[in-house]
ZAMARGU-4260 file (C-alpha; in steps of 0.2 Angstrom, whole numbers, plus 5000, padded with zeros to 4 digits):
<rodrens>
0) 5001/4702/4842 | 4997/4720/4836 | 5010/4727/4824 | 5017/4745/4827 | 5022/4758/4814
5) 5031/4774/4820 | 5025/4771/4838 | 5007/4768/4835 | 4997/4751/4833 | 4992/4746/4816
10) 4981/4730/4814 | 4987/4719/4799 | 4971/4711/4792 | 4972/4697/4779 | 4958/4701/4767
15) 4948/4686/4762 | 4962/4676/4771 | 4975/4684/4760 | 4967/4682/4743 | 4983/4685/4733
20) 4993/4672/4743 | 4980/4658/4744 | 4963/4653/4737 | 4952/4666/4745 | 4940/4662/4760
25) 4947/4644/4762 | 4953/4635/4778 | 4970/4634/4771 | 4971/4653/4768 | 4965/4657/4785
30) 4977/4644/4793 | 4991/4650/4782 | 4990/4669/4786 | 4988/4664/4805 | 5005/4656/4803
35) 5011/4672/4794 | 5008/4682/4809 | 4993/4693/4804 | 4983/4701/4818 | 4966/4696/4811
40) 4958/4689/4796 | 4943/4695/4786 | 4930/4684/4778 | 4913/4686/4770 | 4897/4676/4773
45) 4882/4671/4763 | 4867/4662/4769 | 4864/4644/4763 | 4847/4637/4759 | 4846/4628/4776
50) 4851/4644/4786 | 4870/4641/4789 | 4883/4654/4785 | 4895/4649/4770 | 4911/4658/4770
55) 4911/4665/4752 | 4911/4683/4745 | 4900/4681/4730 | 4881/4677/4731 | 4885/4665/4717
60) 4897/4651/4713 | 4901/4657/4696 | 4918/4666/4699 | 4926/4654/4712 | 4919/4637/4706
65) 4913/4640/4688 | 4895/4634/4693 | 4880/4644/4688 | 4871/4643/4705 | 4867/4654/4720
70) 4873/4651/4737 | 4855/4653/4744 | 4849/4639/4733 | 4861/4626/4740 | 4861/4618/4757
75) 4876/4615/4767 | 4880/4597/4761 | 4878/4603/4743 | 4890/4617/4746 | 4903/4606/4754
80) 4904/4596/4739 | 4909/4611/4728 | 4927/4611/4723 | 4936/4627/4722 | 4954/4631/4715
85) 4967/4619/4722 | 4953/4607/4727 | 4948/4618/4742 | 4930/4618/4748 | 4919/4631/4755
90) 4919/4631/4774 | 4905/4636/4785 | 4908/4650/4797 | 4907/4639/4813 | 4920/4627/4805
95) 4931/4642/4800 | 4931/4650/4818 | 4935/4633/4825 | 4950/4631/4813 | 4960/4646/4819
100) 4963/4655/4835 | 4965/4674/4830 | 4951/4686/4829 | 4940/4686/4814 | 4932/4700/4804
105) 4915/4694/4797 | 4907/4704/4783 | 4889/4702/4783 | 4884/4702/4764 | 4866/4704/4766
110) 4852/4708/4779 | 4848/4689/4778 | 4864/4685/4787 | 4858/4693/4804 | 4846/4679/4809
115) 4860/4666/4805 | 4873/4675/4815 | 4862/4678/4830 | 4859/4659/4830 | 4877/4655/4829
120) 4882/4667/4843 | 4868/4661/4854 | 4874/4643/4851 | 4893/4647/4852 | 4895/4663/4864
125) 4913/4659/4864 | 4914/4666/4846 | 4908/4683/4852 | 4925/4689/4860 | 4935/4686/4844
130) 4923/4691/4831 | 4921/4708/4823 | 4906/4712/4812 | 4907/4724/4797 | 4894/4727/4783
135) 4888/4740/4771 | 4871/4736/4778 | 4871/4747/4793 | 4854/4741/4799 | 4862/4724/4801
140) 4876/4731/4812 | 4863/4741/4823 | 4853/4725/4825 | 4868/4715/4831 | 4874/4728/4843
145) 4856/4729/4851 | 4856/4710/4852 | 4874/4708/4858 | 4880/4724/4866 | 4898/4718/4868
150) 4900/4713/4849 | 4913/4725/4840 | 4906/4732/4824 | 4913/4742/4809 | 4903/4752/4796
155) 4908/4749/4778 | 4907/4765/4769 | 4908/4769/4750 | 4915/4785/4746 | 4920/4799/4759
160) 4904/4806/4768 | 4905/4824/4774 | 4901/4818/4792 | 4908/4801/4794 | 4907/4801/4813
165) 4888/4803/4815 | 4885/4790/4801 | 4896/4777/4809 | 4890/4780/4827 | 4872/4780/4822
170) 4874/4761/4819 | 4883/4758/4835 | 4900/4757/4828 | 4917/4765/4832 | 4926/4760/4817
175) 4925/4766/4799 | 4930/4753/4785 | 4934/4762/4769 | 4943/4760/4753 | 4961/4766/4753
180) 4960/4775/4736 | 4958/4794/4739 | 4960/4793/4758 | 4970/4808/4765 | 4978/4811/4782
185) 4966/4825/4785 | 4951/4814/4782 | 4959/4801/4794 | 4962/4815/4807 | 4943/4820/4805
190) 4938/4803/4809 | 4950/4801/4824 | 4945/4818/4831 | 4927/4811/4831 | 4932/4795/4841
195) 4933/4784/4826 | 4946/4771/4821 | 4950/4770/4803 | 4952/4753/4793 | 4956/4752/4775
200) 4953/4739/4761 | 4963/4734/4750 | 4980/4742/4747 | 4990/4728/4739 | 5006/4736/4732
205) 5020/4745/4741 | 5015/4762/4736 | 4997/4760/4741 | 5001/4752/4758 | 5014/4765/4762
210) 5001/4779/4758 | 4989/4771/4770 | 5002/4769/4784 | 5007/4787/4782 | 4989/4793/4781
215) 4988/4787/4799 | 4976/4772/4798 | 4973/4760/4812 | 4971/4744/4802 | 4975/4738/4784
220) 4965/4724/4776 | 4976/4718/4761 | 4976/4703/4750 | 4995/4704/4753 | 4997/4704/4772
225) 5014/4698/4770 | 5019/4714/4761 | 5011/4724/4774 | 5020/4716/4788 | 5036/4717/4778
230) 5034/4736/4776 | 5030/4739/4794 | 5045/4729/4799 | 5057/4736/4787 | 5067/4752/4787
235) 5053/4761/4778 | 5042/4758/4793 | 5054/4765/4806
</rodrens>
């Protein structure tokens, strides 16, 4: 279901599967926020040594597993043996997509992910209709749009470019994905006037979430999706 705030649709996105509620980017996180009632989940992918897509934000295992190793230097079986917080494991993207039923926003963390995601979508075309691709690597998004014209993409942007519309549309996207900090209603209006949807990351407290909602954004990616849902459904969201 899509949530509504003051008469308009607002997608509630569980950033990294709700990183403040669960161990980030894990199957239990994705299943947990699906039960919570989010509209979609966001995850990150890195390429393994054998060309699969591991669902993990960092290029190394240092922060999440305490191991001084790079994802690209380990194959799928080696990564599956790595233990994260709470005894969780690092899922592969195909495994994650099979584990839940709601749409998934996939951040391509490098250009190297393109070959692997093309391979996955060719093998599993059923994933295309519920996958959204986002990336700071706009060439990767353009390549994916050219290969799969039906795939939905969003351009991650750092800062606030003067002409966000042309920047985003040049890579075949109709959504700008931007940090909530410093975002104004007038900037959101500028994007909307140019035909863009606006998605923000990661307002995680009441003030930041309400500021984002009142700026008129179309989607909120938060580590506290439960709080976003609560605020939208509360008297504050009427």
